[in-house]
C-alpha positions in Angstrom: 82.2 138.6 116.0 85.6 137.4 117.4 83.8 134.8 119.6 82.1 133.4 116.6 85.3 133.2 114.7 87.0 131.6 117.7 84.2 128.9 117.8 84.7 128.3 114.1 88.5 127.9 114.7 87.7 125.5 117.6 85.4 123.4 115.4 88.1 123.2 112.8 90.5 122.1 115.5 88.1 119.4 116.7 87.7 118.1 113.2 91.5 117.9 112.7 91.8 116.2 116.1 89.1 113.6 115.1 91.2 112.9 112.0 94.3 112.4 114.1 95.9 115.6 112.6 97.2 116.9 115.9 99.5 119.5 114.6 96.7 121.1 112.6 94.5 120.8 115.7 97.0 122.8 117.8 97.1 125.5 115.1 93.3 125.9 115.1 93.0 125.8 118.9 95.7 128.4 119.1 93.8 130.6 116.6 90.7 130.2 118.8 92.6 131.2 121.9 94.1 134.2 120.2 90.6 135.4 119.3 89.1 134.5 122.7 91.5 133.8 125.5 88.7 133.5 128.1 87.3 130.2 127.0 88.6 127.3 129.1 87.5 124.7 126.6 90.0 126.0 124.0 92.9 125.5 126.4 91.6 122.0 127.4 91.3 120.9 123.8 94.8 122.2 123.0 96.2 120.5 126.1 94.7 117.2 124.7 96.3 117.9 121.3 99.7 118.6 122.8 99.4 115.4 124.9 98.7 113.5 121.7 101.9 114.9 120.3 103.8 113.9 123.5 104.5 117.6 124.2 103.5 117.2 127.9 105.1 120.4 129.2 102.9 122.4 126.9 99.9 120.2 127.7 100.5 120.9 131.4 100.7 124.7 130.8 97.4 124.7 129.0 95.8 122.5 131.6 96.8 125.0 134.3 95.4 127.9 132.3 92.1 125.9 131.8 91.8 125.4 135.6 92.5 129.0 136.3 89.7 130.0 133.9 87.2 127.4 135.3 88.3 125.9 138.7 85.1 123.9 139.1 85.5 121.8 135.9 86.8 118.3 136.5 88.2 117.8 133.0 90.8 120.5 133.5 92.2 118.5 136.4 92.2 115.3 134.5 94.2 117.0 131.7 96.7 118.3 134.3 97.0 115.0 136.0 97.7 113.2 132.7 100.4 115.6 131.7 102.0 115.3 135.2 101.8 111.5 135.0 103.5 111.4 131.7 106.2 113.8 133.0 106.7 111.2 135.8 105.7 113.8 138.5 103.6 111.2 140.2 102.9 112.9 143.5 101.7 116.0 141.7 99.6 113.9 139.3 97.9 112.3 142.3 97.2 115.7 143.8 95.7 117.0 140.5 93.5 113.9 140.1 92.3 114.2 143.7 91.4 117.8 143.2 89.3 116.8 140.2 87.5 114.2 142.3 86.7 116.7 145.0 85.0 118.8 142.4 83.4 115.9 140.4 83.2 112.8 142.6 83.4 109.7 140.5 85.0 111.5 137.5 86.1 108.5 135.3 89.2 110.1 133.9 90.5 111.2 137.3 89.7 107.8 138.8 91.5 105.9 136.0 94.4 108.4 136.3 94.8 107.5 140.0 94.9 103.8 139.2 97.5 104.4 136.5 99.7 106.2 139.0 99.2 103.5 141.5 100.2 100.8 138.9 103.3 102.9 138.0 104.3 103.0 141.7 104.0 99.3 142.4 107.3 97.9 143.8 109.0 94.9 142.5 107.6 91.5 143.5 108.6 90.0 146.9 111.9 88.1 146.2 110.5 85.3 148.4 107.6 84.9 146.0 109.5 82.4 143.9 109.6 80.0 146.8 105.9 79.5 146.7 105.5 78.3 143.1 103.4 75.3 142.0 106.1 72.8 143.0 105.6 73.9 146.7 102.7 71.4 147.0 104.9 68.5 145.7 107.5 69.2 148.4 104.9 69.3 151.2 103.3 66.1 150.0 106.6 64.3 149.9 107.5 65.0 153.5 105.9 62.5 156.0 105.1 65.3 158.5 103.7 68.0 156.3 101.9 65.4 154.2 99.5 64.9 157.1 99.0 68.7 157.5 97.6 68.9 153.9 94.5 66.9 155.1 93.4 70.0 157.0 91.5 72.3 154.6 92.0 75.3 157.0 95.8 74.8 156.9 95.8 74.4 153.1 93.8 77.7 152.9 96.6 79.4 154.9 99.2 78.1 152.5 97.2 79.4 149.6 96.9 82.8 151.1 100.6 82.9 151.7 101.2 81.7 148.1 99.1 84.4 146.7 100.6 87.1 149.0 104.3 86.3 149.9 104.3 89.7 151.7 102.2 88.0 154.4 105.1 85.7 155.3 106.0 87.6 158.4 102.4 87.4 159.7 102.4 83.7 158.9 105.5 83.0 160.9 104.3 85.2 163.8 101.3 82.9 164.4 101.2 80.1 167.0 100.7 77.3 164.5 104.1 75.3 164.4 102.8 73.6 161.2 103.6 76.8 159.3 107.2 76.7 160.5 107.4 73.0 159.5 106.0 73.7 156.1 108.4 76.6 155.5 111.3 74.3 156.5 110.2 71.8 153.9 109.7 74.5 151.2 113.2 75.9 152.0 114.7 72.4 151.8 115.6 72.3 155.5 113.1 69.6 156.4 110.0 69.8 158.7 112.2 70.2 161.8 114.7 72.6 160.3 113.0 76.0 160.8 111.0 77.6 163.6 110.3 81.0 165.1 108.7 82.0 168.3 105.3 83.5 168.1 104.6 87.1 169.3 103.0 85.5 172.4 106.3 83.8 173.3 108.4 87.0 173.3 109.0 88.8 176.5 107.3 92.1 177.1 110.6 93.7 178.1 114.1 93.2 176.8 115.9 90.3 178.6 119.2 90.7 180.3 121.1 87.8 178.7 121.6 87.3 175.0 120.8 83.6 175.0 117.4 84.3 176.5 116.6 87.0 173.8 117.1 84.8 170.8 113.8 84.4 169.0 115.0 81.7 166.6 115.8 78.2 167.7 116.4 74.8 166.2 114.0 72.0 166.9 115.3 69.1 169.0 114.7 65.6 168.0 112.2 65.2 170.9 110.2 68.2 169.6 110.0 66.9 166.1 107.2 64.5 166.9 105.2 66.7 169.2 101.6 67.0 168.2 100.8 70.1 166.3 99.0 72.9 168.1 96.0 74.5 166.6 96.3 78.0 165.4 94.9 80.7 167.7 93.0 82.6 165.0 92.7 83.4 161.3 95.8 83.9 159.3 94.6 87.4 158.3 92.3 89.2 160.7 89.4 91.1 159.2 87.6 93.9 160.7 83.8 93.7 160.9 82.1 96.3 158.9 78.7 97.8 159.5 76.2 96.7 156.8 74.0 99.3 155.3 70.9 97.4 154.1 69.9 100.1 151.5 73.4 100.1 150.1 73.6 96.4 150.0 70.3 96.2 148.2 71.5 98.8 145.7 74.7 96.8 145.1 72.6 93.7 144.5 70.4 95.4 142.0 73.5 96.7 140.1 75.0 93.2 140.1 71.8 91.7 138.8 71.6 94.4 136.1 75.1 93.4 134.9 74.0 89.8 134.8 71.1 90.7 132.6 73.4 92.8 130.4 75.8 89.9 130.0 72.9 87.6 129.0 71.8 90.2 126.5 75.3 90.4 125.0 75.3 86.6 124.4 71.9 86.8 122.8 73.1 89.7 120.7 76.1 87.7 119.4 73.7 84.9 118.5 71.5 87.5 116.6 68.6 86.8 118.8 67.9 90.6 119.0 64.4 90.3 120.4 65.5 88.4 123.5 68.6 90.6 123.8 66.4 93.6 123.9 64.4 92.1 126.7 67.5 91.5 128.8 68.8 95.0 128.2 65.5 96.5 129.2 65.6 94.5 132.5 69.1 95.8 133.1 68.0 99.4 132.5 65.1 99.0 134.9 67.4 97.9 137.6 70.2 100.5 136.9 68.8 103.3 134.7 71.9 105.4 135.2 74.3 103.0 133.4 74.8 104.5 129.9 76.3 101.3 128.5 73.0 99.5 129.0 71.3 102.2 126.9 73.9 102.0 124.1 73.5 98.2 124.0 69.8 98.6 123.6 70.5 101.1 120.9 72.7 98.5 119.1 69.7 96.2 119.0 67.6 99.0 117.4 70.3 99.5 114.9 70.4 95.8 113.9 66.6 95.9 113.7 66.9 98.9 111.3 65.0 101.1 113.7 67.5 103.9 113.1 65.4 106.7 114.4 64.9 104.9 117.7 68.6 104.1 117.9 69.5 107.8 117.3 67.0 109.1 120.0 68.1 106.5 122.6 71.8 107.4 122.1 71.0 111.1 122.3 68.9 110.7 125.5 71.7 108.6 127.1 74.3 111.2 126.3 72.3 114.0 127.7 71.5 112.0 130.9 75.2 111.1 131.3 76.4 114.7 130.9 73.9 116.0 133.4 75.8 114.0 136.1 79.2 114.9 137.3 82.0 112.5 136.6 80.5 110.7 133.7 82.4 108.0 131.8 83.9 109.7 128.7 84.6 106.4 127.0 81.0 105.2 127.3 79.7 108.6 126.0 82.1 108.4 123.1 80.6 105.0 122.1 77.1 106.5 122.4 78.1 109.3 120.0 79.7 106.7 117.6 76.6 104.5 117.6 74.4 107.6 117.1 76.6 108.6 114.2 76.1 105.2 112.6 72.3 105.5 112.9 72.3 109.1 111.5 74.4 107.9 108.5 71.8 105.2 107.8 69.1 107.9 108.0 71.0 110.0 105.4 71.9 112.7 108.0 75.5 112.9 106.8 76.4 116.3 108.4 74.9 115.2 111.8 76.7 111.8 111.6 80.0 113.5 110.9 79.4 115.8 113.9 78.6 112.8 116.1 81.8 111.0 115.0 83.7 114.2 115.8 82.2 114.5 119.2 83.0 110.9 119.9 86.7 111.6 119.2 86.7 114.6 121.5 85.3 112.5 124.4 87.7 109.7 123.9 90.2 108.8 121.0 88.0 106.1 119.5 89.7 104.7 116.4 86.5 103.4 114.8 84.9 106.9 115.0 88.0 108.5 113.3 87.8 105.9 110.5 84.1 106.4 110.1 84.5 110.2 110.0 87.1 110.0 107.2 85.0 107.6 105.1 81.9 109.7 105.5 83.9 112.8 104.6 85.1 111.2 101.4 81.6 110.0 100.6 80.1 113.4 101.2 82.7 115.0 98.8 81.8 112.4 96.1 78.1 113.1 96.6 78.6 116.8 96.3 80.6 116.3 93.1 77.9 114.0 91.7 75.2 116.5 92.6 77.2 119.2 90.7 77.2 117.2 87.4 75.3 118.9 84.5 76.3 118.2 80.9 74.3 121.1 79.6 76.0 123.6 81.9 79.4 121.9 81.1 78.9 122.7 77.4 77.9 126.3 78.3 81.1 126.7 80.3 83.2 125.2 77.5 81.8 127.7 75.0 82.6 130.6 77.4 86.1 129.3 77.6 86.4 129.2 73.8 85.4 132.8 73.7 88.1 133.8 76.2 90.6 131.7 74.3 89.9 133.6 71.1 90.4 136.9 72.9 93.8 135.7 74.3 92.5 135.6 77.9 94.1 132.3 78.8 93.6 132.4 82.6 89.9 133.2 82.2 89.6 130.4 79.6 91.2 127.9 82.0 88.7 128.9 84.8 85.7 128.2 82.4 87.2 124.9 81.1 87.8 123.8 84.7 84.1 124.6 85.5 83.1 122.6 82.4 85.1 119.6 83.7 83.6 119.9 87.2 80.1 119.7 85.5 81.1 116.8 83.2 84.5 115.1 83.7 83.8 112.9 80.7 83.9 115.9 78.3 87.3 115.0 76.9 87.5 117.9 74.4 87.7 120.3 77.2 90.9 118.7 78.5 92.4 119.3 75.0 91.2 122.9 75.0 92.6 123.6 78.5 95.9 122.0 77.4 96.1 124.6 74.7 95.7 127.3 77.3 98.5 125.9 79.5 100.7 125.7 76.4 100.1 129.5 75.8 101.1 130.1 79.5 104.1 127.8 79.1 102.9 125.5 81.8 104.1 122.4 80.0 103.5 119.9 82.8 99.8 120.7 83.2 99.4 120.8 79.4 100.9 117.3 79.0 98.7 116.1 81.9 95.5 117.4 80.2 96.5 115.8 76.9 96.9 112.4 78.7 93.6 112.8 80.4 91.9 113.5 77.1 93.5 110.5 75.4 92.6 108.3 78.4 88.9 109.0 77.7 89.2 109.0 73.9 92.4 107.4 72.5 91.3 108.3 69.0 91.1 112.1 69.5 93.7 113.2 67.0 94.0 116.9 68.1 95.3 115.8 71.5 98.2 113.9 69.8 99.0 117.1 67.9 99.1 119.2 71.0 101.0 116.6 73.1 103.6 116.2 70.3 104.2 119.9 70.0 104.8 120.2 73.7 107.2 117.3 73.7 109.0 118.9 70.7 109.3 122.2 72.5 110.8 120.4 75.6 113.3 118.7 73.2 111.8 115.3 74.1 112.3 114.4 70.4 112.0 110.6 70.9 108.7 111.1 72.7 107.4 113.6 70.2 108.1 111.3 67.2 106.2 108.5 69.0 103.2 110.8 69.7 103.1 112.2 66.1 103.3 108.6 64.8 100.4 107.4 66.9 98.3 110.3 65.6 99.3 109.5 62.0 98.3 105.8 62.6 94.8 107.2 63.2 94.8 109.9 60.4 97.7 109.5 57.9 96.6 112.7 56.1 96.6 115.1 59.2 98.9 117.9 58.0 99.8 119.1 61.5 101.0 115.6 62.5 103.0 115.3 59.3 104.6 118.7 59.8 105.2 118.0 63.4 107.0 114.7 62.7 109.1 116.3 59.9 110.0 119.2 62.1 111.2 116.9 64.9 113.2 114.7 62.5 114.9 117.9 61.2 115.8 118.9 64.7 117.4 115.5 65.4 119.3 115.5 62.1 120.6 119.1 62.7 122.0 118.1 66.1 123.7 115.0 64.6 125.1 117.0 61.8 126.5 119.6 64.2 128.0 116.9 66.3 126.8 118.6 69.5 123.8 117.2 71.3 122.4 119.3 74.2 123.8 117.4 77.3 120.7 118.5 79.3 118.4 116.9 76.7 120.4 113.6 76.8 120.5 113.6 80.6 116.7 114.2 80.8 116.1 111.4 78.3 118.1 109.0 80.5 115.2 109.4 83.1 112.8 107.9 80.6 112.0 104.3 81.7 111.7 103.2 78.1 115.2 104.5 77.3 116.5 102.8 80.4 115.0 99.5 79.3 116.6 99.8 75.8 120.0 100.6 77.3 119.7 97.5 79.6 118.8 95.2 76.6 121.7 92.7 76.1 121.0 92.5 72.3 121.1 96.3 71.9 124.4 96.5 73.9 125.9 93.8 71.6 124.8 95.7 68.5 126.2 99.0 69.7 129.5 97.2 70.5 129.6 95.6 67.1 128.9 98.9 65.4 132.2 100.2 66.8 134.3 97.2 65.8 132.5 95.7 62.8 130.2 98.2 61.1 129.0 95.6 58.6 127.6 93.4 61.3 125.9 96.4 62.8 124.3 97.2 59.5 123.0 93.6 59.3 121.5 93.9 62.8 119.7 97.1 61.8 117.8 95.1 59.2 115.8 93.8 62.1 112.8 96.2 62.5 112.7 95.8 66.3 116.4 96.6 66.8 116.3 99.4 64.3 113.3 101.0 66.1 115.2 101.0 69.4 118.4 102.4 67.9 116.5 105.2 66.2 114.8 106.0 69.6 118.3 106.3 71.2 119.4 108.6 68.4 116.2 110.7 68.7 116.7 111.0 72.5 120.3 112.3 71.9 121.9 109.2 73.6 123.5 108.1 70.3 124.9 110.4 67.6 125.4 109.5 63.9 127.2 111.5 61.3 128.6 114.8 62.5 132.0 116.4 61.9 
């Protein structure tokens, strides 16, 4: 049973990982490990999650555990190599990647890892490299000696090789072609006769006895300057001849031709010539059937042609074939899973599509797959909600809630009212009924929220105004309660509960004013109301309030304006202003 629970925890971790929720993924993988510490995949997945959180020490520890549990699995070594690489332990990273390649020759992650380490180790560029920039050719053409050398294609090729690889400068100067020395002199600004070195053939086999005979560097004399140039004794870079394997060369040629067909197919695909693109991809597959990318490209054509079942099958077959071989390309398999998920979505296989997107994320963090997973998850939830809708059952649940309400069982009533709303969110009366339950339980925030939801659906439902106004009165939000009761009275001027509610609220305001002591907490809470803040920032209201203190008569005249009077009364109701008192 624990293994089944462990697998369930792993699946939850995979889902979290696919969403980019790496902390949650670590938690779930840890739960799986606690239930079954013998499964190497759990440690591999948690290592990947830790790496995504940049916790590379922990990622390394899990990778080592994974390897100890399954030493013949290449992915464990790729996890270890990546963690070591990020920890800047480059030698150890190389060792880990090489171990992985011994087990799985051609493993894409280990191969790429080695390349990343190699790139990180590259030394700074040769400082002499700047000498051989584009202006080098202008210098050589301007000199009367080196200008003639540029007519020799072989010599120009040597210069290009040196320009592309300044590190080959020593080899260039060690040759027997004096033209290279002349060219270097011009490039350095010394002139064609200003620099020369002896070639390795000119140096003695044994050390000479006198210093002047040992010197390998000498200046040209004027007589030497116009000597005819000697031909080079051989190629600038010597190349070893390799034995040619006819079968291997034929295989390389086939793969190269397959890529050419694929490239042609891609161009046709971009131009929406799907039939011709399909033909090119099939030719590529015939030449190189092991290349998964050719299969997924063909599947893309099926998708565009709305042959979704064929697309799904081809992707699945390509994935199975790729996984049957060691060292498969995780990125290409991830794309195959993603493409299969798209086809499954079109076929209405939502659960299967979500699983394909999740697997794509596990193979390689493919952003498109993560986005597709989240969108499909939201759509699935909406579909489930829509499938649950049933107005008849909604009414039945509401009636059960009413019975619980009569018996004073508020919690049970809320559960039934919530079920009624799940069955029919448009049943606005249920919101009002549930608000009454929340009021009984003194959960004022949820009560107000339900009243607002009710009125959003039916702004003319008077009972919701009654309940909302009573809650606001209880919270001493008198200015809001007055406004709510008045809105209800505008709809039904004869509603006794609205009339009594407004009268009761006015009485509470007058009582506070008469006592001269307004609850400071009430006034402070009222100050958070955006409407109150807007009134206090109104220049006209500020002027009226100032006039009231210095010239009561002018203040009284201002109060004749209905708009100003309404705002002043709201400040009084909110406890911001006090009138009367002792």
